[in-house]
ROPARO-764242 format. One record per residue (C-alpha): residue in three letters; x, y, z. Coordinates in steps of 0.05 Angstrom, whole numbers. Example, Ala and Ser with C-alpha at 12.3 -4.5 7.8 and 13.67 -1.06 7.14 Angstrom:
<pts>
(pt ala,(246,-90,156))
(pt ser,(273,-21,143))
</pts>
This chain:
<pts>
(pt unk,(-113,-2377,327))
(pt unk,(-122,-2313,362))
(pt unk,(-61,-2274,387))
(pt unk,(-72,-2225,443))
(pt unk,(-29,-2164,457))
(pt unk,(-5,-2192,524))
(pt unk,(25,-2253,492))
(pt unk,(72,-2214,446))
(pt unk,(133,-2174,473))
(pt unk,(151,-2113,430))
(pt unk,(220,-2120,399))
(pt unk,(244,-2050,417))
(pt unk,(229,-2060,490))
(pt unk,(269,-2124,491))
(pt unk,(330,-2091,460))
(pt unk,(330,-2034,511))
(pt unk,(326,-2083,568))
(pt unk,(387,-2120,543))
(pt unk,(430,-2057,530))
(pt unk,(418,-2021,598))
(pt unk,(471,-2060,637))
(pt unk,(523,-2045,583))
(pt unk,(511,-1969,587))
(pt unk,(520,-1969,662))
(pt unk,(585,-2006,656))
(pt unk,(609,-1955,602))
(pt unk,(594,-1895,646))
(pt unk,(630,-1925,705))
(pt unk,(691,-1940,662))
(pt unk,(693,-1867,637))
(pt unk,(689,-1840,707))
(pt unk,(746,-1886,730))
(pt unk,(790,-1863,673))
(pt unk,(776,-1789,689))
(pt unk,(793,-1799,762))
(pt unk,(858,-1834,744))
(pt unk,(878,-1777,696))
(pt unk,(863,-1725,750))
(pt unk,(905,-1763,801))
(pt unk,(964,-1767,752))
(pt unk,(960,-1692,737))
(pt unk,(958,-1673,811))
(pt unk,(1017,-1719,826))
(pt unk,(1060,-1689,771))
(pt unk,(1042,-1617,789))
(pt unk,(1056,-1625,863))
(pt unk,(1122,-1659,850))
(pt unk,(1149,-1602,806))
(pt unk,(1118,-1542,843))
(pt unk,(1170,-1506,888))
(pt unk,(1156,-1504,961))
(pt unk,(1129,-1438,987))
(pt unk,(1182,-1395,1022))
(pt unk,(1158,-1360,1084))
(pt unk,(1164,-1284,1080))
(pt unk,(1212,-1249,1126))
(pt unk,(1184,-1196,1172))
(pt unk,(1204,-1128,1145))
(pt unk,(1246,-1086,1191))
(pt unk,(1211,-1025,1217))
(pt unk,(1228,-961,1179))
(pt unk,(1277,-911,1210))
(pt unk,(1301,-963,1261))
(pt unk,(1373,-984,1276))
(pt unk,(1388,-1049,1314))
(pt unk,(1457,-1058,1344))
(pt unk,(1488,-1113,1385))
(pt unk,(1505,-1100,1458))
(pt unk,(1579,-1099,1440))
(pt unk,(1568,-1047,1385))
(pt unk,(1528,-1004,1434))
(pt unk,(1586,-1006,1484))
(pt unk,(1639,-993,1432))
(pt unk,(1599,-935,1402))
(pt unk,(1592,-901,1470))
(pt unk,(1516,-898,1462))
(pt unk,(1480,-872,1523))
(pt unk,(1406,-864,1538))
(pt unk,(1369,-816,1584))
(pt unk,(1297,-803,1600))
(pt unk,(1262,-744,1568))
(pt unk,(1263,-687,1618))
(pt unk,(1207,-643,1642))
(pt unk,(1218,-570,1662))
(pt unk,(1176,-510,1679))
(pt unk,(1192,-452,1633))
(pt unk,(1160,-387,1615))
(pt unk,(1124,-388,1549))
(pt unk,(1172,-354,1499))
(pt unk,(1148,-293,1461))
(pt unk,(1173,-310,1391))
(pt unk,(1164,-278,1323))
(pt unk,(1183,-297,1252))
(pt unk,(1238,-253,1222))
(pt unk,(1285,-245,1164))
(pt unk,(1359,-225,1164))
(pt unk,(1372,-159,1129))
(pt unk,(1430,-113,1113))
(pt unk,(1447,-59,1164))
(pt unk,(1431,1,1121))
(pt unk,(1477,44,1164))
(pt unk,(1534,-2,1144))
(pt unk,(1515,-11,1071))
(pt unk,(1537,31,1011))
(pt unk,(1505,30,942))
(pt unk,(1556,61,896))
(pt unk,(1526,93,834))
(pt unk,(1553,130,774))
(pt unk,(1558,206,780))
(pt unk,(1569,217,706))
(pt unk,(1550,192,638))
(pt unk,(1606,151,608))
(pt unk,(1636,81,600))
(pt unk,(1668,32,648))
(pt unk,(1741,27,630))
(pt unk,(1761,-26,681))
(pt unk,(1734,-63,742))
(pt unk,(1779,-85,799))
(pt unk,(1735,-127,845))
(pt unk,(1688,-187,842))
(pt unk,(1628,-205,883))
(pt unk,(1651,-233,950))
(pt unk,(1715,-192,953))
(pt unk,(1732,-158,1019))
(pt unk,(1750,-86,1008))
(pt unk,(1772,-29,1052))
(pt unk,(1748,43,1052))
(pt unk,(1779,80,994))
(pt unk,(1789,19,950))
(pt unk,(1779,34,876))
(pt unk,(1725,-13,851))
(pt unk,(1723,10,778))
(pt unk,(1746,66,732))
(pt unk,(1700,106,686))
(pt unk,(1714,149,626))
(pt unk,(1671,210,614))
(pt unk,(1674,276,577))
(pt unk,(1658,313,641))
(pt unk,(1727,298,669))
(pt unk,(1759,332,608))
(pt unk,(1713,392,618))
(pt unk,(1733,395,691))
(pt unk,(1807,393,672))
(pt unk,(1797,448,621))
(pt unk,(1764,492,673))
(pt unk,(1821,477,721))
(pt unk,(1875,494,671))
(pt unk,(1839,559,652))
(pt unk,(1834,579,725))
(pt unk,(1908,564,736))
(pt unk,(1928,607,675))
(pt unk,(1884,665,698))
(pt unk,(1914,662,768))
(pt unk,(1985,665,740))
(pt unk,(1968,723,695))
(pt unk,(1935,762,750))
(pt unk,(1992,748,797))
(pt unk,(2038,781,747))
(pt unk,(1991,840,739))
(pt unk,(1988,849,815))
(pt unk,(2064,849,818))
(pt unk,(2066,903,764))
(pt unk,(2013,945,799))
(pt unk,(2051,940,864))
(pt unk,(2115,964,830))
(pt unk,(2077,1021,797))
(pt unk,(2049,1043,864))
(pt unk,(2118,1043,896))
(pt unk,(2148,1083,838))
(pt unk,(2091,1133,842))
(pt unk,(2105,1143,916))
(pt unk,(2178,1157,902))
(pt unk,(2161,1206,846))
(pt unk,(2110,1241,889))
(pt unk,(2162,1249,943))
(pt unk,(2208,1283,893))
(pt unk,(2150,1327,867))
(pt unk,(2155,1293,799))
(pt unk,(2081,1273,796))
(pt unk,(2016,1296,826))
(pt unk,(1977,1263,883))
(pt unk,(1924,1242,833))
(pt unk,(1973,1198,795))
(pt unk,(1993,1163,860))
(pt unk,(1920,1150,876))
(pt unk,(1910,1121,807))
(pt unk,(1968,1073,818))
(pt unk,(1940,1053,885))
(pt unk,(1872,1039,853))
(pt unk,(1904,996,800))
(pt unk,(1938,955,854))
(pt unk,(1872,945,892))
(pt unk,(1837,922,828))
(pt unk,(1894,874,812))
(pt unk,(1890,845,883))
(pt unk,(1815,834,877))
(pt unk,(1821,801,809))
(pt unk,(1875,755,836))
(pt unk,(1829,736,894))
(pt unk,(1774,719,844))
(pt unk,(1823,678,803))
(pt unk,(1844,639,866))
(pt unk,(1770,625,881))
(pt unk,(1760,599,810))
(pt unk,(1820,553,818))
(pt unk,(1792,526,883))
(pt unk,(1724,515,849))
(pt unk,(1758,476,792))
(pt unk,(1796,434,843))
(pt unk,(1733,417,881))
(pt unk,(1699,396,815))
(pt unk,(1756,348,802))
(pt unk,(1754,323,874))
(pt unk,(1679,312,868))
(pt unk,(1692,262,813))
(pt unk,(1748,230,854))
(pt unk,(1805,260,813))
(pt unk,(1865,289,850))
(pt unk,(1893,348,812))
(pt unk,(1960,355,849))
(pt unk,(1969,422,816))
(pt unk,(1976,386,749))
(pt unk,(1950,433,694))
(pt unk,(1961,380,641))
(pt unk,(1908,333,669))
(pt unk,(1953,273,661))
(pt unk,(1945,252,734))
(pt unk,(1871,235,726))
(pt unk,(1842,214,659))
(pt unk,(1788,169,690))
(pt unk,(1736,176,745))
(pt unk,(1744,123,800))
(pt unk,(1686,88,834))
(pt unk,(1710,83,906))
(pt unk,(1685,42,965))
(pt unk,(1665,90,1021))
(pt unk,(1670,37,1075))
(pt unk,(1703,-29,1093))
(pt unk,(1660,-89,1076))
(pt unk,(1642,-143,1026))
(pt unk,(1623,-132,953))
(pt unk,(1553,-161,950))
(pt unk,(1533,-138,880))
(pt unk,(1571,-117,817))
(pt unk,(1524,-93,763))
(pt unk,(1576,-70,711))
(pt unk,(1632,-100,670))
(pt unk,(1686,-70,626))
(pt unk,(1654,-30,570))
(pt unk,(1586,-20,604))
(pt unk,(1554,47,587))
(pt unk,(1531,83,650))
(pt unk,(1487,142,665))
(pt unk,(1482,186,727))
(pt unk,(1449,148,785))
(pt unk,(1460,79,755))
(pt unk,(1478,27,808))
(pt unk,(1549,0,801))
(pt unk,(1565,-37,865))
(pt unk,(1536,-55,933))
(pt unk,(1585,-59,991))
(pt unk,(1563,-77,1061))
(pt unk,(1596,-88,1128))
(pt unk,(1566,-154,1152))
(pt unk,(1598,-153,1221))
(pt unk,(1530,-130,1245))
(pt unk,(1463,-144,1212))
(pt unk,(1390,-125,1221))
(pt unk,(1337,-176,1240))
(pt unk,(1268,-152,1220))
(pt unk,(1215,-188,1262))
(pt unk,(1140,-187,1251))
(pt unk,(1109,-185,1321))
(pt unk,(1036,-194,1337))
(pt unk,(1001,-132,1362))
(pt unk,(983,-167,1427))
(pt unk,(1057,-164,1447))
(pt unk,(1067,-90,1433))
(pt unk,(1063,-72,1507))
(pt unk,(1124,-115,1523))
(pt unk,(1168,-85,1469))
(pt unk,(1218,-29,1476))
(pt unk,(1282,-2,1447))
(pt unk,(1342,-34,1480))
(pt unk,(1306,-98,1499))
(pt unk,(1352,-159,1492))
(pt unk,(1331,-213,1442))
(pt unk,(1355,-281,1420))
(pt unk,(1357,-299,1346))
(pt unk,(1358,-370,1319))
(pt unk,(1361,-395,1247))
(pt unk,(1349,-464,1217))
(pt unk,(1420,-467,1189))
(pt unk,(1450,-471,1259))
(pt unk,(1404,-513,1303))
(pt unk,(1415,-502,1377))
(pt unk,(1455,-438,1368))
(pt unk,(1429,-371,1393))
(pt unk,(1453,-303,1368))
(pt unk,(1442,-247,1420))
(pt unk,(1418,-179,1398))
(pt unk,(1378,-118,1419))
(pt unk,(1317,-81,1395))
(pt unk,(1335,-16,1360))
(pt unk,(1268,4,1330))
(pt unk,(1195,-11,1342))
(pt unk,(1149,3,1283))
(pt unk,(1094,54,1288))
(pt unk,(1046,21,1239))
(pt unk,(1007,-44,1245))
(pt unk,(1000,-84,1181))
(pt unk,(924,-87,1170))
(pt unk,(928,-155,1136))
(pt unk,(973,-193,1186))
(pt unk,(959,-151,1249))
(pt unk,(1033,-148,1262))
(pt unk,(1085,-93,1267))
(pt unk,(1158,-93,1247))
(pt unk,(1211,-93,1301))
(pt unk,(1283,-81,1280))
(pt unk,(1338,-115,1320))
(pt unk,(1413,-106,1314))
(pt unk,(1453,-171,1319))
(pt unk,(1529,-177,1320))
(pt unk,(1555,-222,1264))
(pt unk,(1631,-222,1268))
(pt unk,(1640,-291,1236))
(pt unk,(1590,-277,1180))
(pt unk,(1546,-337,1195))
(pt unk,(1482,-297,1189))
(pt unk,(1467,-284,1115))
(pt unk,(1420,-231,1089))
(pt unk,(1351,-258,1070))
(pt unk,(1356,-318,1117))
(pt unk,(1292,-335,1154))
(pt unk,(1299,-330,1230))
(pt unk,(1260,-333,1295))
(pt unk,(1267,-278,1347))
(pt unk,(1255,-294,1420))
(pt unk,(1232,-230,1455))
(pt unk,(1228,-258,1525))
(pt unk,(1182,-304,1563))
(pt unk,(1109,-304,1584))
(pt unk,(1071,-346,1635))
(pt unk,(1108,-408,1662))
(pt unk,(1089,-476,1633))
(pt unk,(1114,-548,1634))
(pt unk,(1155,-569,1573))
(pt unk,(1193,-631,1550))
(pt unk,(1268,-622,1540))
(pt unk,(1326,-664,1514))
(pt unk,(1401,-648,1511))
(pt unk,(1423,-611,1450))
(pt unk,(1470,-669,1433))
(pt unk,(1409,-714,1423))
(pt unk,(1384,-674,1364))
(pt unk,(1406,-696,1294))
(pt unk,(1388,-669,1226))
(pt unk,(1365,-722,1176))
(pt unk,(1341,-702,1107))
(pt unk,(1321,-633,1131))
(pt unk,(1283,-656,1192))
(pt unk,(1303,-656,1265))
(pt unk,(1304,-725,1297))
(pt unk,(1321,-760,1363))
(pt unk,(1335,-835,1371))
(pt unk,(1287,-869,1419))
(pt unk,(1310,-934,1451))
(pt unk,(1263,-994,1457))
(pt unk,(1262,-1057,1500))
(pt unk,(1288,-1100,1442))
(pt unk,(1353,-1062,1436))
(pt unk,(1332,-1022,1375))
(pt unk,(1337,-947,1364))
(pt unk,(1280,-912,1327))
(pt unk,(1290,-845,1292))
(pt unk,(1233,-800,1316))
(pt unk,(1218,-734,1281))
(pt unk,(1209,-677,1331))
(pt unk,(1189,-604,1329))
(pt unk,(1237,-562,1370))
(pt unk,(1231,-498,1411))
(pt unk,(1283,-452,1441))
(pt unk,(1348,-475,1474))
(pt unk,(1364,-458,1546))
(pt unk,(1423,-482,1587))
(pt unk,(1439,-535,1534))
(pt unk,(1369,-565,1536))
(pt unk,(1324,-561,1475))
(pt unk,(1249,-556,1482))
(pt unk,(1211,-611,1444))
(pt unk,(1143,-586,1424))
(pt unk,(1119,-646,1383))
(pt unk,(1141,-718,1372))
(pt unk,(1152,-743,1443))
(pt unk,(1105,-760,1500))
(pt unk,(1155,-755,1557))
(pt unk,(1157,-830,1572))
(pt unk,(1213,-845,1523))
(pt unk,(1287,-855,1533))
(pt unk,(1328,-819,1480))
(pt unk,(1401,-827,1458))
(pt unk,(1442,-770,1488))
(pt unk,(1511,-795,1466))
(pt unk,(1528,-832,1401))
(pt unk,(1468,-805,1363))
(pt unk,(1512,-788,1303))
(pt unk,(1535,-861,1299))
(pt unk,(1463,-884,1296))
(pt unk,(1447,-832,1243))
(pt unk,(1505,-859,1201))
(pt unk,(1481,-931,1209))
(pt unk,(1411,-910,1189))
(pt unk,(1436,-875,1127))
(pt unk,(1478,-935,1107))
(pt unk,(1418,-981,1115))
(pt unk,(1376,-934,1072))
(pt unk,(1429,-933,1017))
(pt unk,(1435,-1009,1019))
(pt unk,(1360,-1016,1013))
(pt unk,(1358,-969,953))
</pts>
């Protein structure tokens, strides 16, 4: 019997046909299990995950928000930024300096040692106050010369008295014909010589006294020298001790600086003015000086000297102004601004001086907004006139600024800043 290939089914092919449905069912079961595991994981994760908390909107920086009642109780008032037409100020940077006509730099006149000091820096002293006492060999030499001159004067005074008596006796003897005319003339010559020598001795005494006075020692006709063993360093004027460069025991030499004393009731302000403004300068011209330490305050003064030399690097010249300083607010070496007058008129923004506050070294004003908040705005200021401060930068002119109660807002802003820190 013949068997053809079409009549016989291969065994492998039959097995594959029977196993195909089982593989499909296995894959479907695996997918089902995976989906169930994923669903269980999501359910557990979503149940334990905390709900998201919406973020709060951060408050704007440098802003204070108060209730209407707090605004009323704090006396806070707002006003629109003003506009005025003012002449452009002619201003120049400057520095406060000592008035050299009212300043004394006391130095040592001798070589010696400081025995004692009597003042400290900052002490107020009057003219003639002894600042320190110095010991030097020159004072002993001066006393020796003085004592020698006194002794010579006394000796020559005695010799003159003897010569005078001799002349008178010679005149009596000549009248009685006991001596010749020549002997009388000799007695008269001796008297003249004694008088001249006494005059020279008196001059030497005066020279020795002046030497002692030059060192500040008062002799008081004391040949022993006990009235002045030390040389005093004396203040020549009334003022403040600004520098003290010696202490007890310091060795000094001639010309060495000991103290600086200055009368600060009037100071110099040295301004550097652009050469384009030279034509408007003149001695006696009134000026206004302002310093950063006292915002809004003006110190009046006058021009006392206009420099003759332009600085080739800055194209400026120095103008010296004298400013009264009775309360001592202006300190030497302070930076300042000098207003020398006004130029062409121009429109400027102004706010009341009470609106300006100082916060961390910057000038600010509080600007009110429609929501009841008050924003601290940094501003650049110009000169003050009639209680109104020119605002050069920081405002547009459309704002309303706090004119009363600004200090309360500043305090609230600082408290909020500390709480945030």
